[in-house]
N, C-alpha and C positions, 0 to 999 in steps of 0.2 A: 504494499499500500504506500503510495506516495505521501509524503508529509511536507508541510510548509516550511520545515526547518531548512530545506535546501534552497529556499528562495533568498534573494538578497534581503538584508536587514532593513533597507530603506530604498525608496524610489524617488527620483527627482521628477519634477513636473514634465519634462520632455522625454522621459524614459518610455520605452515601448516594451511590453511584455513579449518575450520570445515564445516560440512554440513549446520549448521545454518548461518555461515558467507556467504557461497555461496548463500543461499536463500535470504539473505538481499541484496547482490549485484545484484541478478537477478531482483529485483524489483526497483532498484535505477537507476536514470538517463536514463530512457526510454522515447521514444516518445509515448505519450498516445493518442494523436489525432492531426489531421492536418486539417486545414480549409484554402482554397485558393479561391481567386476571380481574374479573369482575365477581364480587361476592354478593349474592342476592339473599342468602339465608341469614339468620340471626346468630349472634355469638354472645355469650355472657361468661363472666369470670368474676370471682371474688378476689380483690386485690387489697393488700395492706398499704398503708401510707408509704410513699417513696418507691413503690414497686409498680411494674408495668406488666400487663398480660398480653402475650402475642396473640393477635387475632388469627385464629385458624382459618385457612382457606383464602387469606388475603396476602399471598406471596407471589413473586414472579422470579423465575430463575433464568439467568442469561449467562452465556459462555462467550466472553470477549474474544475477538479474533486476534487481538494484539495487546501486549502489556502497556502500550501507550494510549489505548482507547480510554475514553471517558464514558461513564454511564450516567445518563440523565434520568432522574426518577421523578415521577409525578404520582402522588397518591391523594385520593379524596375519600375520607372515611366519615360515615355518619355514626356518631357515638352518643350514648346517653348513660345515665346512672340511676341507681335505685332511688336516690333522693334528688328530686327535681330542682332543689333550691341552689345547688352549687354548680361546679363545672366539670369538664372532662379535658383531658390532655392526650396528645399523641406524639410518637416519635417513630422514625424509621429504624429498621434493623438490617444488618448485612453489610458487607463491604467495609468501607470506612465511614459509615453514617454516624458513628458515635461522635464524630466531630460536629454534627449538625444538631446540637442541643445548646441551651443556654449555659452560662458560666456557673460553676459550683460556688454558691454564695451561702454561707451559714448552713442552715438545715434545709434549704430549698432544694427541691428535686429538679435537676436539669431535664428540660423537655424541649421539643421543637415547636409545638403549637398548643394553644389553649383556647377554650371557648366556654362561655356561660351556657348552661344547658337548661332546658325547660322540660316539661313532661314529654315533649315530642323529640328531644335530642337536638344535636347541633352537628354541622358539617365542618370538619377540619381539613385543610388543604396543606399538603407537604410537597415541596419541590427542592431537589438537591442535585448537584453535579458531583458525582463521585469519581475518584481516581483509584480504582482497585488494584492497578499494577499487576494483573494476573491474567492468564488465559484459562484459568480453572472456572468451572461453573460457580456462579455466585447467586445466592438467593437473597432477595430483598423482601422485607415485610413491614408490617405496621404493628405497633404495640400501643395499648391505651391504658389510661389510669384515671383517677378522679382527682379533684382539687377541692380546696377550701373546707376541710373537715378534720377531725381528730385522727387518732391512730387505729380506730376500729376498721376492720376490713369492710369494704364497700363493693357492691356488685356493679360492674360496668357492662355496657352493652355495645354491640356493633349492629347497625341496621335496625335499631329500634330505640325508643326512649323509655322513660319510666312508665308512661301510660301506654300499654299495649293491648287495649281492649279491642274486640272485634267489632269495629264500627267504621263507617265511611270517613269520619274525621280523623282516624288514626292512619298514619302513612306507613306504607311498606317501602323501605328505601334500599338502595344498593350502594356499595363502596367499590372502589377500583384502585389498582396500582398498575402503572405502566413504566417499563424501563426501556431505554433506548441506548444502543451503543453508538457513540459518536467517534469517528476517526480523528486521530490527533494530527 
């Protein structure tokens, strides 16, 4: 795969790209593959304060073709919790996504996204550009937890909120994760 590193580091206004430069650009920064998973069923788990639960069925596995490739991750997860008055939080797992959380400050739990939830839940969106530096299969996923309460374990949900009655006003939602290999 051609990479832009063989291109000149700068161009002057009068410079013209050669055929070789054009070929190098053609191979650079392209989407090489896309893997996506959509979760339509519900998930629930009891989590303790400071812990996350991996959402089963909300993962995507990709095998990069080069150690120089980047992996662009988009995830959208609908989450809720047993107590409607507080919030939910989410983070990505896999590869080097542990870098995509807030700073460790005091007793605060590092996370990537947070939302206030109601009886119907909230949608959290996660976007991250990973540099896994491997050609081994890498699985990315989403983990969720609760916010704004004590240390008692709390039940968190994916694709539903606290209110899950069988009625037209209760939504049945979906969550998704998409990973794309981008050539370097």
